[in-house]
PALUM-634531 format. One record per residue (C-alpha): residue number from 0; y negated, x, z. Coordinates in pm, 1 decimal. Each point is the difference from the previous one (the first is absolute). Layout:
N
   pos         c2         c1         c3
   NUM          Y          X          Z
...
END
This chain:
439
   pos         c2         c1         c3
     0     3603.0    18464.8     2951.8
     1      134.6     -294.8     -219.7
     2      372.0       78.2      -79.6
     3        7.3      -99.9     -386.7
     4      368.1     -201.2      -63.3
     5      107.2       90.6     -423.3
     6      252.7     -217.3     -133.6
     7      178.2       32.0     -355.4
     8      -49.1     -218.2     -235.4
     9      352.1     -138.4      -83.1
    10       55.5     -142.0     -378.4
    11      319.5     -139.2     -132.8
    12      251.7      262.2     -152.1
    13      -59.6     -179.1     -345.0
    14     -362.2       35.2       30.1
    15     -162.6      166.0     -259.2
    16     -183.5      323.7       78.7
    17     -366.1       32.5      -42.9
    18     -195.7      366.0       28.8
    19     -207.5      -31.8      318.7
    20     -391.4       74.1      -75.1
    21     -121.5      366.2       -9.6
    22     -191.4      112.4      280.3
    23     -337.2       97.4      -82.1
    24     -144.7      302.4      113.0
    25     -343.7      115.5       28.5
    26     -141.2      306.3     -235.2
    27     -130.2      274.2      232.6
    28     -276.9      208.6     -157.2
    29      -55.0      355.2       48.4
    30     -264.1      223.5      -12.8
    31        2.8      328.0     -262.7
    32       74.3      220.8      340.6
    33      274.6     -189.9       72.8
    34      166.9       -4.2     -312.1
    35      -53.8      385.4      -44.8
    36      180.0       21.1      352.0
    37      248.6     -258.5      -48.0
    38       64.7      191.9     -354.0
    39       53.0      322.8      202.4
    40      238.9     -128.8      260.4
    41      233.7     -116.8     -255.8
    42      -26.7      335.5     -192.2
    43      125.9      199.7      270.3
    44      278.4     -202.7      144.9
    45      153.3      -13.8     -367.3
    46      -45.3      395.1      -52.8
    47      152.3      -19.6      392.0
    48      310.7     -230.3     -110.3
    49       44.2      153.8     -323.4
    50       53.1      353.0      207.7
    51      215.7     -131.8      214.3
    52      216.6     -204.7     -258.0
    53       -1.4      378.9     -210.1
    54      124.6      198.2      319.9
    55      273.5     -290.3       48.4
    56      124.3       23.9     -356.1
    57       46.9      385.2       43.7
    58      183.0      -27.1      288.5
    59      250.5     -209.2     -151.9
    60       37.0      199.4     -277.9
    61       69.6      268.9      207.6
    62      281.8     -177.2      175.4
    63      158.5     -115.5     -312.0
    64       15.8      306.7     -157.1
    65      139.6      125.3      362.5
    66      255.3     -297.1       18.2
    67       97.1       25.6     -352.5
    68       55.6      410.7       29.1
    69      206.7      -29.4      308.1
    70      249.4     -327.9      -58.3
    71       -5.8      115.5     -352.3
    72     -119.5     -341.9     -159.3
    73     -233.4        1.7     -290.9
    74     -413.9      -33.5       49.4
    75        0.2     -331.6     -172.4
    76      295.0     -159.7      236.2
    77     -163.7       74.1      302.3
    78     -352.7     -125.3     -105.7
    79      222.3     -332.9      -80.6
    80      126.3       10.0      320.1
    81     -353.0       72.2      163.5
    82     -161.2     -308.3     -177.1
    83     -267.2     -146.9      231.6
    84      -85.4     -296.4     -162.5
    85      341.7     -123.1       28.9
    86       48.6      -51.6      370.0
    87     -351.1     -194.3      -49.9
    88       79.3     -274.8     -193.2
    89      314.9      -88.2      279.1
    90     -249.9       31.0      313.7
    91     -262.3     -220.8     -111.5
    92     -157.2     -213.6      285.3
    93       50.7     -381.8      -52.4
    94      -66.4     -128.6      384.5
    95     -366.6     -106.7       62.0
    96     -159.7      157.6      308.9
    97     -106.6     -275.0      204.2
    98     -357.7      196.2       77.0
    99      -44.5        8.0     -349.0
   100       71.5     -344.5      -57.6
   101     -256.4     -100.7      300.8
   102     -276.0      156.7     -167.4
   103       77.0     -121.8     -302.2
   104      -34.7     -330.3      177.3
   105     -315.0       70.9      159.1
   106     -143.4      105.5     -321.4
   107       46.6     -328.6     -165.2
   108     -208.1     -154.3      256.0
   109     -345.6      -89.8     -201.6
   110     -212.6      242.9      209.3
   111      188.6      276.4      -50.1
   112       76.3      -38.7     -359.2
   113     -307.8      172.4     -159.5
   114       13.2      315.7      218.2
   115      287.4      156.2     -187.0
   116      230.2      272.5      223.7
   117     -291.8       80.9      192.1
   118       47.6     -275.9      200.1
   119      318.4      165.7      129.2
   120     -137.4      212.6      244.3
   121     -151.8     -315.2      161.4
   122      280.7     -179.8        2.2
   123      178.9      276.6      225.9
   124     -230.2      -17.6      214.7
   125      -55.1     -368.4       40.1
   126      309.7     -153.9      -80.3
   127      269.0      282.4      172.1
   128       18.9     -205.0      310.9
   129      101.6     -296.6     -199.2
   130      272.1      188.4     -203.9
   131      132.2      110.9      322.4
   132       53.0     -340.3      168.3
   133      109.4     -181.6     -343.0
   134      337.4     -207.3       78.0
   135      314.7       56.5     -186.9
   136      -34.1     -331.4     -176.0
   137     -295.2       34.8     -148.8
   138      104.4      340.0      -93.0
   139      289.8      -92.4     -210.1
   140     -262.7     -287.4     -161.5
   141     -259.8      294.0      -69.4
   142      279.6      182.8     -194.7
   143      168.5     -240.2     -162.2
   144     -392.0     -147.4     -149.3
   145      -34.8      338.8      -81.2
   146      270.1       43.4     -227.8
   147      -14.5     -313.2     -169.3
   148     -309.8      101.3      -74.8
   149       95.5      329.8      -89.6
   150      274.2     -130.0     -267.7
   151     -289.9     -256.1     -124.9
   152     -206.4      266.3      -86.8
   153      248.5      132.9     -202.0
   154      185.2     -254.9     -195.6
   155     -237.6     -280.1       77.7
   156     -196.6     -175.1     -310.0
   157     -375.5      165.2      -88.3
   158     -250.5     -255.9      116.0
   159     -303.6       13.1     -242.1
   160       55.5      158.4     -349.8
   161     -177.6      364.0       61.9
   162      239.7       60.0      281.9
   163      320.8      -37.5     -270.5
   164     -196.9      196.4     -263.5
   165      -71.4      289.5      280.9
   166      371.5      -55.8       69.1
   167      129.3       17.2     -350.2
   168     -180.2      302.8     -139.4
   169       59.0      167.2      328.8
   170      371.8      -40.4      -45.1
   171       -7.5       28.6     -375.7
   172     -143.2      353.1       56.6
   173      210.9      117.2      217.3
   174      304.6      -92.5     -202.9
   175     -172.2      175.6     -313.2
   176      -49.2      313.8      197.1
   177      363.9      -10.9      114.6
   178      126.2      -28.5     -310.5
   179     -186.3      250.4     -127.6
   180      148.2      252.5      256.7
   181      317.0     -132.1      -75.1
   182      -79.5       85.8     -313.2
   183      -97.3      370.9       75.8
   184      295.7       84.1      204.2
   185      305.4     -147.1     -203.1
   186     -135.8      -84.8     -365.8
   187       93.2     -398.8       46.3
   188     -252.8     -201.0     -213.0
   189      -78.8     -346.5      118.0
   190     -162.9     -318.6     -138.9
   191     -192.0     -253.4      243.7
   192      -84.8     -376.6      -71.7
   193     -216.8     -162.4      232.7
   194     -164.4     -352.1      -61.4
   195     -104.4     -290.3      219.6
   196      210.1     -255.8      140.1
   197     -291.9     -336.2        5.1
   198     -356.0      -35.0      -64.4
   199     -161.3       90.5      295.0
   200       12.4      351.6      -78.9
   201     -290.5      109.3     -237.2
   202      189.7      319.9      -73.0
   203      164.8       60.8     -378.1
   204      354.2      176.2      -58.9
   205       24.3      380.0      100.0
   206      259.8      232.6     -266.5
   207       86.7      306.7      154.2
   208      219.0      272.5     -237.7
   209       61.1      367.3       67.3
   210     -101.6      234.4     -313.3
   211      341.4       34.2      -87.2
   212       34.9     -367.7      -86.4
   213     -316.2      -80.6      -82.6
   214      -13.7     -158.2     -319.8
   215      397.7     -129.4       52.5
   216      -78.2     -346.7      -91.3
   217     -223.8        7.7     -259.9
   218      195.5      205.5     -220.6
   219      348.7      -80.9       83.7
   220       19.4     -312.5      150.4
   221     -315.1     -139.5     -187.3
   222     -140.7     -171.9      321.0
   223     -359.3      -20.5       41.7
   224      -60.0       72.2      307.0
   225     -273.8     -221.2       82.5
   226      213.6     -249.8     -164.7
   227      272.4       40.6      217.6
   228     -185.3      -10.1      340.4
   229     -184.1     -334.0     -118.8
   230      346.0     -138.4      -67.6
   231      132.9      113.1      346.3
   232     -309.0     -121.1      146.2
   233       45.1     -356.1     -183.3
   234      355.6       24.1      151.3
   235      -52.2       48.1      338.5
   236     -302.7     -277.6       -5.3
   237      107.7     -307.8     -238.7
   238      380.4      102.1      -46.8
   239      199.4       31.8     -352.4
   240     -293.6     -237.0     -104.9
   241     -271.4      256.4       95.5
   242      227.2      310.6     -135.4
   243       32.4     -167.8     -367.6
   244     -317.8       68.4      -64.3
   245     -148.7      285.4     -161.4
   246     -293.3      238.0      101.3
   247     -186.7     -109.3     -289.9
   248       63.6     -366.2       39.6
   249      -87.1      -51.6      374.7
   250     -294.3      199.1     -108.4
   251     -109.7     -252.0     -265.0
   252       62.6     -281.1      238.4
   253     -186.7      131.4      228.3
   254     -320.4       60.3     -224.1
   255       60.8     -375.3     -109.6
   256      -43.4      -97.5      414.0
   257     -285.1      192.5       31.6
   258     -166.6     -136.2     -327.7
   259       77.2     -311.2      115.7
   260     -124.2      -18.4      387.5
   261     -324.6      185.7     -208.4
   262      -67.9     -330.2     -195.6
   263       80.5     -227.1      293.7
   264     -226.3      218.1      230.6
   265     -286.2      -27.9     -348.0
   266       39.0     -361.6      -22.4
   267      -47.3      -68.3      391.1
   268     -309.1      188.4        1.8
   269     -144.5     -124.8     -324.8
   270      126.8     -386.6       36.9
   271       38.0       50.4     -375.8
   272      404.7      -36.9      -73.2
   273      -13.3      113.9     -337.5
   274     -149.1      358.1      101.2
   275      261.2      286.3      -37.9
   276      -52.0      390.2       35.7
   277     -129.0      175.6     -279.5
   278       85.5      370.8       55.4
   279     -191.7      143.2     -329.4
   280     -323.0     -248.4       40.0
   281       77.8       26.5      410.5
   282     -433.9       36.6       -9.2
   283     -123.3     -203.5     -195.9
   284      183.1     -316.8      -10.6
   285      116.7        2.3      383.3
   286     -232.2      152.1      164.9
   287     -308.7      -67.9     -195.9
   288      105.8     -353.0      -84.8
   289      130.0      -85.3      355.7
   290     -192.1      278.0      219.0
   291      344.7       60.4      181.8
   292      144.6      386.2       78.1
   293      340.8      125.5       91.3
   294      -53.9      187.7      364.8
   295      305.1      176.7      190.0
   296      209.7      147.0     -318.7
   297      230.1      262.9       98.9
   298     -144.9      354.1      -97.4
   299      341.7      124.6     -162.4
   300      -12.7     -265.1     -242.6
   301     -271.5       17.6     -258.0
   302     -189.2     -332.6      -35.1
   303      138.9      -90.9     -385.4
   304      268.2     -187.9     -135.7
   305      310.9       38.1      210.1
   306      245.1       33.4     -278.4
   307     -162.7      324.4      -88.0
   308      -32.5      111.0      360.8
   309      243.7       86.0      182.1
   310      370.2      -58.3       21.2
   311       47.0      118.8      372.1
   312      137.4     -312.5      173.3
   313      -86.8       25.2      354.3
   314     -374.5       72.9     -124.3
   315      -14.6     -352.9     -204.9
   316      196.7     -139.6      310.5
   317     -234.5       92.4      213.8
   318     -265.1     -124.3     -208.7
   319      203.5     -334.3      -27.7
   320      -12.6        6.7      388.8
   321     -406.8       53.7       27.3
   322      -75.6     -282.4     -194.6
   323      227.0     -207.1      168.1
   324     -174.2      111.6      350.3
   325     -332.3      -22.8     -102.0
   326      -94.5      423.6      -20.3
   327      -48.4      -61.9     -361.9
   328     -191.2     -315.9      -74.3
   329     -257.8     -127.8     -268.7
   330     -360.4       78.2      187.3
   331     -299.6     -244.0     -137.3
   332     -270.3      159.3     -104.4
   333     -389.4      -66.0      124.5
   334     -280.2       31.3     -263.8
   335     -141.8      333.5      165.8
   336      355.9      141.5      -24.2
   337       93.8     -130.8     -330.5
   338     -340.0      177.4     -114.2
   339       72.8      338.1      152.4
   340      345.9      -32.5     -152.6
   341     -149.4      -63.4     -377.1
   342     -243.2      310.9       65.1
   343      290.2      215.8       86.9
   344      231.4     -105.7     -236.7
   345     -295.9       72.8     -302.7
   346      -27.1      346.8      139.1
   347      359.4       62.0      -66.7
   348      -10.9     -153.3     -306.1
   349     -294.0      211.4     -146.2
   350      140.0      291.8      202.1
   351      335.7      -41.7     -201.6
   352      246.5        0.1      330.1
   353      120.4     -317.0     -109.5
   354        3.8     -143.2     -349.3
   355      -54.4     -403.6     -109.3
   356      240.3     -126.6     -174.3
   357     -113.6     -201.0     -378.2
   358      204.1     -191.3     -241.0
   359       55.0      238.0     -309.7
   360     -235.5      -85.8     -311.8
   361      166.0     -170.3     -271.2
   362       77.2      177.4     -303.7
   363     -194.7     -225.2     -209.3
   364     -313.5        4.8      186.3
   365     -329.2     -118.9     -227.9
   366      215.4      -90.0     -279.3
   367      -41.5     -401.7     -136.9
   368      371.6     -154.8       39.4
   369      165.6     -147.6     -272.3
   370      240.4     -273.2       52.6
   371      300.1      -59.0     -241.2
   372       58.9     -297.8     -176.5
   373      248.1     -199.0      215.1
   374      245.5     -217.4     -234.4
   375       30.9     -322.1      141.9
   376      291.0     -149.4      233.6
   377       -1.2     -352.1      -40.2
   378      298.8     -106.5     -155.4
   379       41.1     -280.6     -229.6
   380      265.5     -214.3      -17.8
   381      269.5       41.3     -268.3
   382      196.6     -272.9      -68.8
   383      329.6       30.7      -94.6
   384       22.9     -223.2     -301.3
   385       34.4      169.1     -362.4
   386     -388.0       27.5     -155.4
   387      105.2     -246.0     -285.1
   388      226.8     -309.7      -97.7
   389      189.2      -12.7     -297.8
   390       18.4     -340.7     -162.3
   391      221.4     -237.2       79.7
   392      108.2     -105.2     -345.3
   393      122.1      319.8      -36.6
   394      407.3        4.8     -123.5
   395      243.0       55.0      259.5
   396      137.5      302.2     -195.1
   397     -352.0      184.7      123.5
   398       68.8      -78.7      392.5
   399      192.2      216.5      232.9
   400      348.2     -115.2       60.2
   401       57.1      -63.0      383.9
   402      366.8       27.7      -15.4
   403      -37.5      332.8     -142.7
   404     -123.0      175.1      316.8
   405      171.4       43.7      303.4
   406     -303.1      -49.7      204.9
   407      -23.0     -270.7      268.1
   408     -240.2     -254.9      -13.2
   409     -266.6       51.7      244.2
   410       62.8     -101.0      392.0
   411     -305.9     -196.6      129.9
   412     -162.8       81.8      294.6
   413      -29.5      -99.1      308.6
   414     -309.9     -171.4      -76.9
   415      162.4     -190.7     -335.5
   416       24.8     -360.4       72.0
   417      241.4     -145.3     -239.8
   418     -166.3     -355.3     -198.7
   419      168.0     -309.5      -62.5
   420     -136.9     -212.3     -264.4
   421      195.4     -349.2       37.1
   422      -87.2        1.7      376.6
   423     -316.0        3.0       -1.6
   424      -50.1     -286.1     -309.7
   425      208.3     -227.2      266.6
   426     -219.9       56.9      286.9
   427     -268.3      -83.2     -203.6
   428      167.8     -298.5     -144.1
   429       46.2     -107.7      371.1
   430     -379.1       88.0       89.4
   431     -163.8     -135.0     -303.8
   432      269.9     -254.1     -132.6
   433      169.8       61.1     -378.3
   434     -140.8      180.9     -244.7
   435      -36.6     -195.4     -321.9
   436       88.4      184.2     -336.1
   437     -207.9       36.5     -299.6
   438      138.1     -126.5     -288.0
END
């Protein structure tokens, strides 16, 4: 037999722990007779175990009564002193067994990874001699590798989104069960808020509250649970910038982002930069005009205007991610596909499953429209001078006295240029000579 050496993977202490890939076990298909025999065997073992436990508890009750009567103590005190589960917490085995570590290492091989626990019997027969001749250095390395793998499996980062969601749901379910049990035992009330800390996990926030404080935040604090979880998620992902937006604002922003993506993808598919999505007349103005249709829409979100559909932020985020990844896209239809879709649309219209929207008929339909007389908007130029000018021969008494008024003479504007008559005449004399005086 060829000896195989196993070396532990040495990582730095500051390296980030990553969960190792899970071992895939093959599914064993049993017949109906085998299922019946296995069920009968399990029931028999369960009955034997219950009978043994009942006999043991009866003996413990008798021994408790005997100790309490002989030592003048109460039965409750003796029961507390004989509490069996108290010692199990201090006697938990934390040291790894070398043979179990050796079998675990053998099971990591590719030829044994798909056999599950059935391969253990084969390993005992084939690799027992190799285990007995294992040097001390390799034993230490095996134990160190298994300890690191166990710690990685417990606190390591989950690799896939599926493993993350399974870990989250199972852990939260166990916590909720413990809180319910604590409420039943002691009457303690609890509220639990859980949200994601990154965009890698497509999971909405979880709110859990016991029966006594179920409506505490709504009635007393005036805070909606969904709004609180959304702000908590925004703070965990983006800090104060994300928590400053309330739930309605974040939903509105996400809907606007999805609309922009839909319009941009539609323009790329139709090569028309001016086209936009029309929810009310989707079939007539989009499908029938461009022969395109949306594929991969989420089932939990109805195919209609997003402002009238849903306010669940994780669903909208998932839809936005699907548009970015290409899972939801615009599909170009051939003539045969469009004709089939058109016939289905007409059948739905006839059956009343969908209603074709039309513009409302005008109230004055059928009557002749008379346009009212529109006054002329042209404005003639108005002069500021008086309409009539009095004769210059009028007496000075009829003329108004300028000194009688305290008003100052009008100040000329920026366009007013003073006229000097003497200067103009002097200039003309220089050009044309002196002008002869008329007798």
